[in-house]
C-alpha positions as CSV (number, residue, x, y, z in Angstrom):
1,X,0.0,0.0,0.0
2,X,2.8,2.4,0.9
3,X,4.6,1.7,-2.4
4,X,1.5,2.8,-4.3
5,X,1.3,6.0,-2.3
6,X,5.0,6.6,-3.0
7,X,4.6,6.1,-6.7
8,X,1.7,8.6,-6.9
9,X,3.8,11.1,-5.0
10,X,6.7,10.6,-7.3
11,X,4.6,11.4,-10.3
12,X,4.6,15.0,-9.2
13,X,1.9,17.8,-8.9
14,X,1.5,18.3,-12.6
15,X,0.4,14.8,-13.4
16,X,-1.6,14.5,-10.2
17,X,-3.6,17.5,-11.3
18,X,-4.8,15.5,-14.3
19,X,-5.1,12.1,-12.7
20,X,-6.6,13.0,-9.4
21,X,-8.7,16.0,-10.1
22,X,-12.5,15.5,-10.3
23,X,-12.7,18.1,-13.1
24,X,-10.7,15.8,-15.4
25,X,-12.4,12.5,-14.4
26,X,-15.6,11.8,-16.5
27,X,-16.4,8.7,-14.3
28,X,-16.4,10.9,-11.2
29,X,-19.7,12.6,-11.9
30,X,-23.0,10.8,-11.4
31,X,-26.4,11.7,-12.9
32,X,-27.1,14.3,-10.2
33,X,-23.9,16.1,-10.9
34,X,-22.3,15.0,-7.6
35,X,-18.7,13.7,-7.5
36,X,-18.3,10.0,-6.8
37,X,-15.0,9.1,-5.3
38,X,-13.1,6.3,-7.0
39,X,-15.6,5.6,-9.8
40,X,-14.5,3.1,-12.4
41,X,-16.1,2.3,-15.7
42,X,-16.2,-1.1,-17.5
43,X,-15.4,-0.5,-21.1
44,X,-15.4,-2.7,-24.1
45,X,-11.8,-3.3,-25.2
46,X,-12.8,-3.2,-28.9
47,X,-13.7,0.5,-28.4
48,X,-10.3,1.5,-27.0
49,X,-7.5,2.6,-29.3
50,X,-3.8,2.2,-28.4
51,X,-1.8,5.2,-27.4
52,X,0.1,6.8,-30.3
53,X,2.4,8.5,-27.7
54,X,3.4,5.2,-26.1
55,X,7.2,5.4,-25.8
56,X,7.5,1.6,-25.9
57,X,6.7,0.1,-29.3
58,X,7.4,-3.6,-28.5
59,X,6.1,-5.7,-25.7
60,X,7.8,-8.9,-24.5
61,X,5.5,-11.7,-25.6
62,X,6.5,-14.0,-22.7
63,X,5.8,-11.4,-20.1
64,X,2.5,-10.6,-21.8
65,X,1.5,-14.2,-21.6
66,X,2.4,-14.4,-17.9
67,X,0.3,-11.3,-17.2
68,X,-2.6,-12.7,-19.3
69,X,-2.5,-15.9,-17.2
70,X,-2.6,-13.9,-14.0
71,X,-5.5,-11.9,-15.4
72,X,-7.4,-15.1,-16.4
73,X,-7.2,-16.2,-12.7
74,X,-7.5,-12.9,-10.8
75,X,-8.9,-10.4,-13.3
76,X,-7.5,-6.9,-13.9
77,X,-6.5,-5.7,-10.5
78,X,-5.4,-2.2,-11.5
79,X,-7.7,-0.3,-13.9
80,X,-6.2,1.2,-17.0
81,X,-6.6,5.0,-17.7
82,X,-8.1,6.2,-21.0
83,X,-9.4,9.4,-22.5
84,X,-12.6,9.9,-24.4
85,X,-12.3,10.5,-28.1
86,X,-16.0,10.5,-29.1
87,X,-19.2,8.5,-28.6
88,X,-18.1,5.2,-27.1
89,X,-14.6,5.7,-28.4
90,X,-11.6,5.8,-26.1
91,X,-7.7,5.9,-26.2
92,X,-5.3,4.4,-23.7
93,X,-3.4,6.9,-21.6
94,X,-1.7,4.4,-19.2
95,X,-2.0,0.6,-19.1
96,X,-1.7,-0.6,-22.7
97,X,0.2,-3.7,-21.5
98,X,-2.7,-4.7,-19.3
99,X,-5.1,-4.1,-22.1
100,X,-3.1,-6.3,-24.5
101,X,-2.8,-9.0,-21.9
102,X,-6.5,-8.9,-21.2
103,X,-7.2,-9.5,-24.9
104,X,-4.9,-12.5,-24.8
105,X,-6.8,-13.7,-21.8
106,X,-10.0,-13.6,-23.8
107,X,-11.6,-10.6,-22.0
108,X,-13.9,-8.3,-23.9
109,X,-14.2,-5.6,-21.2
110,X,-11.7,-3.9,-18.9
111,X,-12.0,-1.6,-15.8
112,X,-10.9,2.0,-16.6
113,X,-10.7,5.5,-15.4
114,X,-11.8,7.9,-18.1
115,X,-9.9,11.2,-18.0
116,X,-9.9,14.4,-20.0
117,X,-6.4,15.1,-21.5
118,X,-5.0,16.9,-24.5
119,X,-2.2,15.5,-26.7
120,X,0.6,17.2,-24.6
121,X,-0.8,15.8,-21.4
122,X,-1.2,12.4,-23.1
123,X,2.5,12.4,-24.1
124,X,3.6,13.5,-20.6
125,X,1.5,10.9,-18.8
126,X,2.6,8.1,-21.2
127,X,6.3,9.1,-20.8
128,X,6.1,9.4,-17.0
129,X,4.3,6.0,-16.7
130,X,7.0,4.5,-18.9
131,X,9.8,6.0,-16.7
132,X,8.4,4.3,-13.7
133,X,8.6,0.8,-15.3
134,X,11.2,-1.3,-13.5
135,X,12.5,-3.0,-16.6
136,X,13.7,0.1,-18.4
137,X,17.4,0.4,-19.2
138,X,19.3,3.6,-18.7
139,X,19.2,4.7,-22.3
140,X,15.4,4.3,-22.4
141,X,15.1,6.4,-19.3
142,X,17.4,9.0,-20.8
143,X,15.4,9.2,-24.0
144,X,12.1,9.5,-22.0
145,X,13.6,12.4,-20.0
146,X,14.8,14.1,-23.2
147,X,11.4,13.8,-24.8
148,X,9.6,15.2,-21.8
149,X,12.0,18.2,-21.9
150,X,11.8,18.7,-25.7
151,X,8.2,17.8,-26.5
152,X,6.5,18.9,-23.3
153,X,8.6,22.0,-23.0
154,X,9.9,21.3,-19.5
155,X,13.1,22.5,-17.9
156,X,15.2,20.1,-16.0
157,X,14.0,21.7,-12.8
158,X,10.4,21.3,-13.7
159,X,11.0,17.7,-14.7
160,X,12.6,17.0,-11.4
161,X,9.5,18.4,-9.7
162,X,7.2,16.3,-11.9
163,X,9.1,13.1,-11.2
164,X,10.1,13.7,-7.6
165,X,13.8,13.1,-8.5
166,X,16.9,15.2,-7.9
167,X,17.8,17.4,-10.8
168,X,21.4,16.0,-10.7
169,X,19.9,12.5,-11.3
170,X,18.1,13.7,-14.4
171,X,21.2,15.6,-15.6
172,X,23.3,12.4,-15.3
173,X,20.8,10.4,-17.4
174,X,20.6,13.1,-20.1
175,X,24.5,13.2,-20.4
176,X,24.4,9.5,-21.4
177,X,22.8,10.6,-24.8
178,X,26.1,12.5,-25.6
179,X,28.0,9.2,-25.6
180,X,29.0,7.6,-28.9
181,X,26.3,5.3,-30.4
182,X,28.6,2.2,-29.7
183,X,28.6,3.1,-26.0
184,X,24.9,3.8,-25.8
185,X,24.1,0.4,-27.5
186,X,26.4,-1.4,-25.0
187,X,24.6,0.3,-22.1
188,X,21.2,-0.3,-23.6
189,X,22.0,-4.0,-24.0
190,X,23.4,-4.3,-20.4
191,X,26.9,-5.1,-21.7
192,X,28.2,-2.3,-19.5
193,X,26.7,-0.6,-16.4
194,X,25.6,2.9,-15.7
195,X,28.8,3.3,-13.6
196,X,30.9,2.3,-16.6
197,X,29.1,4.8,-18.8
198,X,29.4,7.7,-16.3
199,X,33.2,7.1,-16.2
200,X,33.4,7.1,-20.0
201,X,31.5,10.4,-20.2
202,X,34.5,12.2,-18.6
203,X,36.8,11.3,-21.5
204,X,36.7,14.1,-24.1
205,X,37.8,12.1,-27.1
206,X,35.2,9.9,-28.7
207,X,37.9,7.6,-30.1
208,X,39.3,7.1,-26.6
209,X,35.8,6.3,-25.2
210,X,35.2,3.6,-27.9
211,X,38.7,2.0,-27.3
212,X,38.1,1.9,-23.6
213,X,34.6,0.4,-24.2
214,X,36.2,-2.4,-26.1
215,X,38.8,-2.9,-23.4
216,X,35.9,-3.1,-20.8
217,X,34.1,-5.7,-22.8
218,X,37.2,-7.9,-23.7
219,X,38.8,-7.8,-20.3
220,X,35.6,-7.6,-18.1
221,X,36.8,-4.5,-16.3
222,X,34.7,-3.4,-13.3
223,X,33.7,0.2,-12.7
224,X,36.5,0.9,-10.2
225,X,39.2,-0.3,-12.7
226,X,37.7,1.9,-15.5
227,X,37.6,4.9,-13.2
228,X,41.3,4.4,-12.5
229,X,42.1,4.2,-16.2
230,X,40.1,7.4,-16.9
231,X,41.8,9.2,-14.0
232,X,45.2,8.3,-15.5
233,X,44.2,9.5,-19.0
234,X,42.6,12.7,-17.6
235,X,45.5,13.5,-15.2
236,X,47.2,16.9,-15.7
237,X,50.6,15.2,-16.3
238,X,49.0,13.0,-18.9
239,X,47.4,15.9,-20.7
240,X,50.7,17.9,-20.6
241,X,52.6,14.9,-22.0
242,X,49.9,14.4,-24.7
243,X,50.1,18.1,-25.7
244,X,53.9,17.9,-26.0
245,X,53.7,14.7,-28.0
246,X,51.2,16.2,-30.4
247,X,53.5,19.0,-31.1
248,X,56.5,16.9,-32.0
249,X,55.3,13.4,-33.0
250,X,54.4,12.6,-36.6
251,X,50.7,12.1,-37.0
252,X,50.9,8.3,-37.2
253,X,52.3,8.2,-33.7
254,X,50.0,10.7,-32.0
255,X,47.4,8.2,-30.8
256,X,49.9,5.6,-29.6
257,X,50.3,6.9,-26.0
258,X,46.5,6.8,-25.5
259,X,46.2,3.4,-27.1
260,X,49.1,2.0,-24.9
261,X,47.6,3.6,-21.8
262,X,44.4,1.7,-22.5
263,X,46.3,-1.5,-23.2
264,X,48.3,-1.4,-20.0
265,X,45.8,0.4,-17.8
266,X,48.6,2.8,-16.8
267,X,49.9,6.1,-18.0
268,X,52.2,5.8,-21.0
269,X,54.3,8.6,-22.5
270,X,56.2,8.6,-25.8
271,X,59.0,11.0,-26.5
272,X,60.8,11.3,-29.9
273,X,63.3,13.9,-31.2
274,X,63.7,15.0,-34.8
275,X,66.3,12.3,-35.5
276,X,63.7,9.6,-34.7
277,X,65.3,8.8,-31.3
278,X,63.3,8.7,-28.0
279,X,61.7,6.4,-25.5
280,X,58.4,5.0,-24.3
281,X,57.7,5.2,-20.5
282,X,55.1,3.0,-18.9
283,X,54.2,4.1,-15.3
284,X,53.4,1.7,-12.5
285,X,52.7,2.2,-8.8
286,X,53.3,-1.2,-7.2
287,X,55.1,-4.5,-7.8
288,X,51.7,-6.1,-8.7
289,X,51.1,-3.5,-11.2
290,X,54.6,-4.0,-12.7
291,X,54.1,-7.8,-12.9
292,X,50.8,-7.3,-14.7
293,X,52.4,-5.0,-17.2
294,X,55.3,-7.4,-17.8
295,X,52.9,-10.3,-18.3
296,X,51.2,-8.2,-21.0
297,X,54.5,-7.4,-22.7
298,X,55.6,-11.1,-22.6
């Protein structure tokens, strides 16, 4: 019971104004014009259209079947929410998965709250309901945040108030969309974690981000290891060395220090004079680190 209350609170005042206000609830008015608390209508599923603003276009067939089996036994416990389009014509605002599962279960009617909502409110409600799904990956959440900001004309602060989340949390998710497509796909497919992605964000070069991504996947690096590598690459000494190298190294060697730093998970500097003489220095901070580097070289 407490979790339901928490979820309603997390939806924010803007959505509550639509979902909980008697003025927007057609089912909340009886014949005499008095408001009826908690009124629910039984609607024919054939008269309900899907939501064109639904952020999720595909539904897991196995999970749908499991839900339909549950509905066959227990019925639809949580009513869906729809808006009225015309005479005996409705459109899903929230609960499309429950409606699809009810059809699979052979039901022809479903309990529903009927609300009044315009297209912008429809999109906002659909996106917010989508965000509160537990099976969303970080990229899907990020995209939903971005759509709420762009299409519903919300600032990050307003969005944080709507969702009951810290603005910094929303900002961190939005930053994920600035990562290269390869990294976003890896995060979407759970190949890497949010922690990995947040570490990669701090690398300025896209090429370096992708190379470190491949290293994470091949070597199974944990978040702490990736943070250490990123720290080495972003260290002032490393940047100073890199700038010096870029000024004197031929173009074919300029990316070598970064590539070797990724390979050895340690800072690597390459110095070369105009006669083609120089040295490569691999830094280490312990005997274990040295042994690891030597094993790689061997």
